[in-house]
C-alpha positions, 0 to 999 in steps of 0.5 A: 474499534481502531481508527488507524485506517489505511488511506493512502499508498505510495510507490517510489522509484528512481524515475518518478515521472516514468512510474507515473506514466506507467501506472496511469496507462496501466490502471487509468489512474488520475495522476497530478504532479503539478506541485512544488515537490513534483509529487505525483498525487493519485486521486482516490478511485471509487471503491479504493484509496488514493496515493502517490507515485514519486522519486524518493525525496526522503530516506535511503530507499531507491524504490519502494511500495508502502501504505499510510495509516491514519494517526489523528493528531499524534503522528509522533506518538505513533512513531514512538510506539512503533519504535518501542515495538521493535520498528526502526524510524525511517522518516521522522515526523515532518509536514511537507509543503504539500499535504498532511503531517507524516512519518514512516518506520521500517517494521521488524522485517524491514517493511516500510510503513507510513503514518499520516495525520487525520482520521479514518472518516475524512473524505479525500479532497480529490477523486479520479478514475481508474482501477481502484486500489482496494487491498494491501498486504504486509508479508513478514518472515514470521506471520504470527509475529508480524500480525502481533506487531500490527495488532499492538501498534494499530489495534487492528482486528486480525483474523488468521483462523484459516488453513493458510494462517493468512491474517485478514484485517477489514477496512476501517472508515474510508480506508481499505482492508488487507492481509498480514502473513509470513513465510512466503518469500521475502518481506514486502508491502504490496498493494492490489488494484481491482481489475476487470481482466487479469490476463489483459492487464498483465499483458498491458503491463509487459507492453509498458515495460513491466514484467510478469511476476505471477501469472493469474491464479485462483487462491484456494478459498480466496480471490483470483490474483496476479502480480507484475513488476513495474519498471522500477522493480516494485511488485504490484498485485491485481485482483479480478474484480468481483472476487473476494479480496481476502 
């Protein structure tokens, strides 16, 4: 079984403080940026994973959404493996003043994905409240090729045996599961927060300076979802609490 769990997310934009306020007010996340890098640490929620909301310090992207997968002690080896499979190095291996060793790559479609030291079973040091981030998606131009890339890289079990060929990978350890697919718009990484009322959350996002990208809709055979754009232009998904994520 794979030990490469998705245990952390990041959302970046030109004004990290504004984004921290937006998401704290929208989802009730506990965000603490009291550190030398002003890194907005989002505490782990019950039923989800923690993350970070930042003004990008590294790389050339002004805004982004990404996820981080655990790599044990071999972040460098996993980054080299990603490059050998067709990815491009985006952030070389580094250990910041606050936090674990990390790196990041752009997959063959340009999606930003991070690598972080540690194991899938490590408990986060801090927990907080708010709507949990319980699902991720990676969309490529060709679903089968994107699924094959991540299957080979992380040894994920990906099941795309369904009408939409939507590749589901289940949660590992303390991480979350997600969907890998293609052919449905531009390549992207999206995180999904689990909420109690989609209509109210979409309306609240607009009040806070976001926009509606997709009104609440029921996916055939799947969950009820919606998508909003944050003030930096990043897309964030929402899943109606109590419906299946995949």
